[in-house]
N, C-alpha and C positions, 0 to 999 in steps of 0.2 A: 704680194704684198701680205704683211703678217698684219692684222687686225684686231684688237684686245675686245676679250669678250668677258661676259661674265654670267656666272650660274649660282645656283644653289650649291652644286660643287665645287667651286673655284674659293667660295666664300667658306665652306666648312673645312677644306684642306686648307687653306691658307690660314684659319684661325688656329686650326689642329698644329700647323707646321711651328707657327711662334709660340703657344702655350707650352708645348712641348719642349722645345727648344730652350723656353725660359725655364721651365720646372727643371731640366737637365743640368742649367747652370745653376739654380739655388741650390737644391740637393747637393751640388758638386762642394760648393761653396760652406754649406749647412755641416758637411761631415757625414751623410746619411751613410756611405760605404768608405771607413776611415780609413782603407788599406786594398790594395788590390786582390782580386779582382773589383772593380767601381761597377760594380752590378748594378746599382739605382741610376746613375747618369747615363752608362752607356745603354742601358735599355730606352730611357727618355731619348738619347739622342737618336739611335737607332729608328724609335717611333717617328722622328722629327724629321728624319730622312726620305721614310717611307710615306707622310705628309705631304712634304716638298716634291718627290715625283709625283704624286696624286693631284698637286696643283698645277704643277706642270703640264700633265695628261689632261687635266680639265679645261685648263687654259687653251689649250688648242683646242680642244671639241668644242669650247665654247666660242673660239675664234672663226671655226668650220663654221659653226650655224649661223654665225652674224654675216658671212658671206652670202649666206642663203638669200638669193634676190628676193624671195617671197616674206622673208622675215625682216623683222622691223629693224631699221639701222639701230646700231647701239649709242647709246648716248649716256655720259656721266651724268645721275643726277644727286649723289651725293653729293653735302658740303664736305670741304676738309676736316678732320677731324685733330682738334688741337692737342688731344694726348699722344697722335702719333710722334710728335717730335721728341717725346719723352721716353717713350719705348724706343725708338732707334738710339737717343742718346745713351740712356742709361744702359741699354741693352748692350751695345757694344763695349762700354768701360766697364762694365761688371761680366759679361762674357771674356774679355781680354785678362781680368783678376781672375777668374776661375780658371783659365788654362796656365795661368803664371801661378796658380795654389797648386795643381796637379805637380808641377815640378818638385817640391817640396813632399811630395807624398811620401811616408814611410814604406818599407818591403812589406810585402804579405807574410813572409814566414816571422819577421820583427813582430808587427800587430797581432798575428793567429797567438802567438806567445804572450805578449802584452795582454792580451783578453784572458787567455787561460790564467794566467798568475792573477790577475784581476778577479777572478773571479775565486781564486783562492786567498783572498782577503790581502795579497803581497801589498806591502806598504812601511813606512819607515815606523816603527815601535822603539820605546824605552822600555830596556829591559834590566836585570842588577845584573853585577858582577859577583860572581860566585868565588873564581879563584884567578889568581895569575900564571899565567903559562908562559913565563919568562920573564925576564928583566926589562922595565922600560926601556926604551930608548928615546934620551931626552934630544930635540933639536930645537935650537937657538933661534928667537925671534928676528924680524928686522922689519924694516917699514912697509911691509906689506902683510906680513903674518905674526899673529902671536907665537911665541913660543909653546912649544907642545910637546907629547910623549906619545911613542908607537909602542904598543904592548900588546902580547899575544895574552886573550882572556878566554876564561872560559863561563859561559854567559847562561842562565835562566830563561830556556824561552817558551812562552806561554802558548804551545799550542793547542788546538781546537781538541785532541785528543790527550791531552796531559801534559802537562812540564816538562823539558828534559834538558838538560844540560849538552852544549855544544862548544868545542873550542874555534875562535874565531884568531887568525893571524893580523897584527899590525891594525889594532884599533885605536883609532885618533882619541888621544884626549888633553883639552886646551890647559895650559900654564902647571897644572898639579898632575903627577903620576894616579894613576887608578888605586882602590882599596876594595880590596874583597870585602863585601857584605856592606858597602858602604857605597859605593859610587855605582850609579847608572850609566847606560852610554846607549844611543840611538843607533839601531841595525834594521836594516831590512830583510822581511822573511815573508813567507806564507804561512799564517796559524793554520788553515786547511790543509797543508800539503808540507809535511817534514820534508821529505825530498829536494825541497827546493832549498838551494844554498844561502846560507845566513851571512849577509856579508854588509861591512861599513857603508860603502857607496854604490847604492844597487839603482838609484832611480832611474828610469827610463822615459824615452821620447814619446809621448802621446800625441795623438792627431789634435787635440784639442789645443795643443800647446801652438800649434803652426795656425789653426782659426784665431786664439787670440791674438795671435802677432799681427796676424794680417788686419782683423778690426781697429788694432792699436794703430797700425804704420800704414797700411793699405788701405782702409776704409774711408778714411777723408778723402784722401786724393782718388780715389774711386769716385766718391760722390762729385765733389770736383771738376774731374773731366767730364761724367755725364752732365751737369750742369752747364758745361760749356758747349759742348756740343750740342745739347738741347736748344741752347740760347742763338745757335748760329744757325737753325734749321729754319725754312719755308717750309709751313704749312701746306701751301699748294703743290710745290714741287713734290713733296713727300707723299703726296695723296695721288700723283700721280705713278708713284712706284707700286701703289698697290696692285695695278693692273700687269699683268705677265708681258713683259716683252723679251725675245729670245736674247736679240744681242745684249739687254742690261741683263736681265737674272740669271741666265745661264751659268756664264763665266764668276759672278757672285757666288753663286749655289755651288761651283764648282772648287771655289777658293774655301768657302767653308766644310765644304766635303774634305776636302785636303787639310785642313786643321785639323778636324776629328780623326783622319787617320796618322796624325802626325800624334796624337794622343793616345795610341791604342797600346805602344810600347809601355808608357806608362800606368795605361789602364788594366793591361792584361798580365803585366810584368814579362814581357820579353825585350830580347836586346836585337837592334839591326845594326850589324856592322860595328859591333862592339858597344853600342849607346843607346837607352832608353830614354834618359832626363834631356839631352839635346833636342831630341823631335819636339817635347813638348815646350821647350823654350820655344821654337820657332814656330808651334800653333798660337803663342800669344800673336802672333802679327797677323793672321789671318782674319780676325773680325775687321779689326782697323781698315785693312787691306779691301775688304768685300765692300764695306762699307763707303770707301773711296772712289771704287770701282762705280757703285752706283750712283754717287752723287756728279761724278764727273760724264756719265753716259747717260742718265736717267734725265 
């Protein structure tokens, strides 16, 4: 029969597991690794797995010592920690949100190219029209769009190495056609890299866009669900979960490990059966499933 035990090793490994897992979730939400490979979250998640394994081993050793007839019988002397309900409640909701955010991670190639362009100063700039490179093509307006012209233009681009004239096709001007020497238009280019094409519509998706979108739309729901979960928990029951019991904790740890494995295709950018995002979507279910198992069996 398994008898729970406690030692300095179980406390150290248990706190290490909780803190490293929490750090992995937080750096994931903070976008520390904005595109694959997600080095920082993976390293912290791997550390959490090692601490979890150490916690299991240390708990078995402490249980073995507690069965020694010469050892003092194990008694729980610590009072329930009222903060523990918030750790569990918000931990489940925030971990679920972090797994969901990984579904929207941009590709590594796109992220590296965006970072390279940003280092070259790539952005939208207003530049003057030198001359027209074609006849303006007029388009009628409607209920959703104003009338506009599409025109091939020669633009003066102020590169860091000196200004250059660059021809750009189909530049948009609203209402009136462009006039050489008077009209200014907005285009995307990289001042420190003339080899980057000059384009009118060259906006790029940035990882911070998805983080901002989550903060606006998903953040409140995460806080609300975390508050609801925390309010439904009993401090005494949660306190008992701090001591390892094989039939309770091993399946829960297995569910969380499965969730981490399901996140690997997105985190390392490879496909399984032609899929990479769907496994990450399934990983969103593992934190609440693991917690539901703990509540049911604990």
